[in-house]
C-alpha positions in Angstrom: 93.3 107.9 85.5 94.1 108.6 89.3 95.6 111.8 90.5 98.5 111.2 92.8 100.3 113.9 94.9 103.3 112.7 96.8 104.7 114.6 100.0 107.5 113.9 102.4 110.3 113.8 100.2 113.4 116.4 101.9 117.4 116.1 103.3 117.5 113.3 105.6 121.4 112.3 107.1 122.6 108.2 106.1 120.4 106.4 109.0 118.0 108.5 108.7 114.1 108.1 108.1 111.4 110.1 106.5 107.8 108.7 105.4 106.5 109.6 102.0 102.9 109.8 101.2 101.1 109.8 98.4 97.2 111.1 98.0 95.1 110.0 95.3 91.8 111.8 93.8 90.3 108.4 92.6 87.1 107.4 94.6 87.8 103.5 93.5 91.5 104.1 95.1 90.3 100.4 97.2 90.2 98.4 94.2 94.1 99.4 93.0 97.2 98.1 94.1 99.5 100.6 94.6 103.3 101.1 94.7 106.6 103.8 94.3 109.0 103.8 92.1 112.4 105.8 92.3 115.2 107.1 89.9 118.2 108.4 90.6 120.0 111.0 88.7 121.2 109.4 85.0 119.1 105.8 85.9 116.6 104.0 84.6 113.5 104.2 87.1 113.2 101.5 89.3 110.6 100.0 91.2 110.6 99.8 94.9 107.5 98.6 96.5 104.0 97.6 96.1 100.9 96.7 98.3 98.1 94.5 97.1 94.2 96.3 96.9 92.6 93.0 98.4 94.7 91.8 101.6 97.5 94.2 102.2 100.0 91.9 101.3 103.5 93.8 99.9 106.5 93.3 97.8 109.8 94.9 97.9 112.8 95.0 96.0 115.4 93.5 97.0 117.8 96.2 98.5 115.3 98.4 100.5 113.6 94.7 102.2 114.1 95.4 106.0 114.4 98.9 105.7 111.1 100.5 103.7 107.4 99.3 104.7 104.5 100.4 102.3 101.5 100.6 104.1 98.0 101.9 102.8 95.2 103.8 104.5 91.5 103.1 102.2 89.3 105.6 103.9 92.2 108.2 103.5 92.9 107.4 100.1 96.9 107.4 100.8 99.9 105.1 100.7 102.7 105.3 102.4 106.4 104.9 102.8 108.1 104.7 105.5 112.2 104.6 104.6 114.3 103.8 107.5 118.1 103.4 107.9 118.5 105.5 104.5 121.3 105.1 102.8 123.1 107.6 100.2 122.5 105.5 97.3 118.5 105.5 97.9 118.8 109.5 97.2 116.2 109.6 94.0 113.0 111.0 93.3 110.4 108.8 94.8 106.6 108.5 92.8 103.7 107.4 93.8 102.3 104.8 90.9 98.8 103.0 90.4 98.1 100.5 87.5 96.3 100.8 84.5 93.2 99.2 86.0 91.3 98.0 89.0 91.7 94.5 90.9 95.6 94.3 89.3 97.8 91.8 90.6 100.4 93.9 93.2 103.4 91.2 92.0 103.4 92.6 88.6 104.1 96.2 89.6 107.0 95.9 89.6 106.7 96.3 85.8 106.6 99.8 85.0 104.3 99.3 81.6 101.8 98.4 83.9 101.7 101.3 85.6 98.9 104.0 84.4 99.5 106.7 86.8 102.4 109.1 88.1 102.3 111.6 90.9 104.4 114.3 90.3 107.9 113.0 92.1 109.6 114.1 95.3 113.6 114.2 96.0 114.7 112.2 98.9 118.7 112.8 99.2 120.5 111.2 101.9 123.9 112.6 102.9 126.7 110.4 103.9 
């Protein structure tokens, strides 16, 4: 399983922006769809966004559409989550995620049971 290391979290005011990064150690990164989840205090972990391994197509939860953008840089083995127009309800620990096998359909990544590797998480706090 790949090791995933997130960075880029922090404290920001409502309406602000942050960019999260996730570096993967697996040399087969290019063949994995990648995603982001988040978990707020007292709530279950929820899907945020995913990006296909083959064509860069993306998928988002409804509440972040138009505000968040997931992207990837294969030569750098890195996936990003650009978060704009942040809201207090976006406050959570954000986790990078990789599916349990390569060549997976990115559209299935909203199901946490398909995830094989998780990052350690990075805290995002949005103040009102």
